[in-house]
Backbone bond lengths (Angstrom), bond angles and torsions (degrees), N, CA, C in turn:
res aa  C-N    CA-C-N  psi(-1)  N-CA   C-N-CA  omega(-1)  CA-C   N-CA-C  phi
1 M - - - 1.443 - - 1.517 108.20 -
2 D 1.335 115.86 128.12 1.457 120.66 175.64 1.520 109.34 -76.69
3 T 1.322 115.68 141.67 1.458 120.27 178.17 1.515 109.93 -131.48
4 T 1.308 115.27 162.85 1.456 121.31 177.05 1.517 108.72 -145.96
5 T 1.298 115.91 163.68 1.459 121.42 177.91 1.524 108.14 -105.17
6 V 1.320 116.09 135.96 1.459 121.70 178.85 1.517 107.89 -122.63
7 L 1.332 116.71 130.44 1.452 120.99 176.89 1.520 109.45 -87.41
8 L 1.322 115.99 127.97 1.457 121.82 179.39 1.517 109.56 -127.56
9 K 1.323 115.23 146.77 1.459 118.26 170.35 1.520 107.14 -69.22
10 K 1.325 116.43 152.29 1.457 120.02 180.00 1.526 111.37 -58.21
11 S 1.335 116.13 -36.34 1.465 119.74 -179.79 1.537 111.24 -65.79
12 T 1.342 116.88 -36.60 1.462 120.57 177.86 1.515 110.51 -68.42
13 K 1.322 116.28 -43.55 1.469 120.74 178.33 1.516 110.17 -60.00
14 K 1.325 117.03 -41.30 1.463 121.01 179.64 1.532 110.53 -63.10
15 R 1.348 116.35 -41.25 1.463 120.03 178.22 1.524 110.93 -64.24
16 L 1.330 116.58 -42.73 1.463 120.17 178.36 1.521 111.11 -64.18
17 D 1.325 116.95 -40.80 1.466 120.47 176.79 1.529 110.30 -58.31
18 G 1.322 116.12 -38.06 1.461 120.64 179.99 1.520 113.55 -69.59
19 L 1.328 117.42 -15.23 1.460 121.43 179.64 1.527 113.06 -93.94
20 K 1.301 116.56 -0.56 1.463 119.70 179.34 1.526 109.80 -65.58
21 T 1.328 115.81 138.75 1.461 120.42 177.17 1.519 110.96 -84.03
22 D 1.312 115.61 -13.98 1.460 122.80 178.39 1.526 106.21 -150.75
23 P 1.313 118.72 140.78 1.472 119.93 -178.66 1.530 113.93 -56.28
24 R 1.331 116.85 -25.05 1.463 120.57 -178.86 1.522 113.18 -92.54
25 E 1.357 117.44 -0.53 1.461 120.26 -179.46 1.533 109.66 -62.44
26 S 1.318 115.80 137.30 1.467 119.94 -179.16 1.524 110.50 -73.38
27 M 1.325 115.42 154.25 1.458 119.90 177.07 1.525 109.83 -63.82
28 D 1.334 117.77 -33.82 1.460 121.53 176.77 1.522 110.28 -59.05
29 S 1.326 116.79 -43.17 1.453 121.13 179.99 1.527 111.59 -64.86
30 V 1.329 116.59 -40.92 1.471 121.01 178.67 1.530 109.52 -62.20
31 I 1.326 116.87 -49.03 1.462 121.19 -177.28 1.532 110.56 -65.77
32 E 1.330 116.91 -40.39 1.471 120.12 178.60 1.526 110.19 -62.63
33 R 1.332 117.57 -42.57 1.468 121.57 178.73 1.528 110.65 -61.32
34 L 1.338 116.72 -44.19 1.462 120.59 179.05 1.528 111.41 -64.60
35 A 1.331 116.68 -40.48 1.463 120.79 178.99 1.529 110.36 -64.58
36 N 1.322 117.58 -39.59 1.467 121.02 177.91 1.519 111.28 -64.82
37 M 1.328 116.61 -37.10 1.460 120.67 179.20 1.527 110.85 -67.34
38 A 1.313 117.18 -30.89 1.458 121.80 -176.86 1.524 112.62 -83.85
39 T 1.319 116.89 -10.52 1.448 121.75 -178.25 1.520 109.77 -96.19
40 D 1.326 116.67 125.17 1.464 121.40 -179.81 1.517 108.35 -94.02
41 D 1.339 116.67 107.22 1.451 120.00 -178.80 1.535 111.72 -85.70
42 E 1.341 116.85 -0.53 1.456 121.42 174.16 1.523 109.13 -133.48
43 P 1.340 117.69 74.53 1.463 119.94 -178.58 1.529 110.94 -62.64
44 L 1.328 115.17 155.59 1.457 120.43 179.78 1.522 110.93 -67.30
45 S 1.333 115.70 143.71 1.462 120.44 175.89 1.526 108.92 -79.43
46 R 1.318 116.18 166.18 1.472 120.53 176.83 1.523 110.66 -58.68
47 E 1.330 115.83 -40.09 1.471 120.80 179.91 1.530 110.58 -63.23
48 E 1.332 117.48 -42.64 1.463 120.68 178.85 1.529 111.49 -64.48
49 I 1.322 116.13 -40.54 1.466 120.25 178.78 1.525 109.97 -63.69
50 E 1.323 117.19 -42.04 1.468 120.53 178.93 1.524 110.81 -66.29
51 D 1.329 117.53 -38.69 1.475 120.98 176.09 1.523 110.65 -60.30
52 I 1.311 116.72 -41.66 1.466 121.10 178.61 1.521 110.05 -64.20
53 R 1.322 116.91 -43.38 1.474 120.43 178.56 1.530 111.31 -60.11
54 R 1.341 116.12 -43.92 1.467 119.81 178.36 1.526 110.40 -63.46
55 S 1.299 116.71 -40.86 1.464 120.70 179.37 1.520 111.05 -62.52
56 L 1.321 116.84 -42.54 1.465 120.32 179.03 1.527 111.19 -63.58
57 K 1.337 116.43 -38.33 1.459 119.81 176.98 1.528 110.39 -64.59
58 D 1.338 116.92 -39.71 1.465 120.36 176.93 1.525 110.83 -61.41
59 I 1.308 116.87 -43.19 1.470 121.20 179.61 1.516 109.97 -63.21
60 E 1.325 116.93 -46.92 1.465 121.23 179.57 1.523 111.69 -60.35
61 A 1.327 117.01 -33.56 1.457 121.56 -178.37 1.533 111.74 -85.61
62 G 1.327 116.21 -1.99 1.460 119.38 178.71 1.522 114.13 82.82
63 R 1.311 117.30 11.68 1.465 121.09 178.76 1.528 109.07 -85.62
64 V 1.318 115.09 73.87 1.460 121.91 -178.39 1.521 109.28 -133.30
65 R 1.332 115.84 161.45 1.460 121.80 176.72 1.512 108.46 -134.87
66 K 1.309 115.91 148.92 1.460 120.03 178.83 1.519 109.92 -71.46
67 M 1.333 115.02 144.39 1.458 120.99 -178.52 1.526 111.32 -59.79
68 K 1.334 116.53 -37.72 1.467 120.22 179.46 1.528 111.00 -60.79
69 E 1.337 116.01 -39.67 1.461 121.14 179.03 1.523 111.32 -63.61
70 V 1.325 116.41 -45.54 1.459 121.46 179.87 1.530 110.45 -64.39
71 A 1.333 115.69 -43.19 1.467 120.26 -179.72 1.525 110.41 -62.55
72 R 1.320 117.11 -41.51 1.462 121.91 179.68 1.534 109.86 -62.29
73 E 1.331 116.71 -44.95 1.463 120.79 179.32 1.523 112.21 -62.81
74 M 1.323 115.91 -30.56 1.467 120.43 -179.51 1.520 111.86 -87.68
75 G 1.339 115.98 0.19 1.456 119.96 179.14 1.519 113.41 75.86
76 L 1.320 116.55 22.55 1.458 119.85 -178.72 1.531 112.21 -91.27
77 K 1.326 117.26 -14.09 1.456 120.43 178.52 1.491 110.21 -140.29
């Protein structure tokens, strides 16, 4: 197994230690878990991005409805 040395500030090391799922978990495991969490293995499609843009424009224009209203119309409340 190849290894390397990484310089960390003491405050960063303390934060990483606090993220361990077990006191004996290796720092490599903690960092790998964090890196996996930061990686999106299902990026948004162009269509999804455009839907989000349209939604944001609707919000900016005030074209919104309260959740209670929508739930009532759907018979959920």
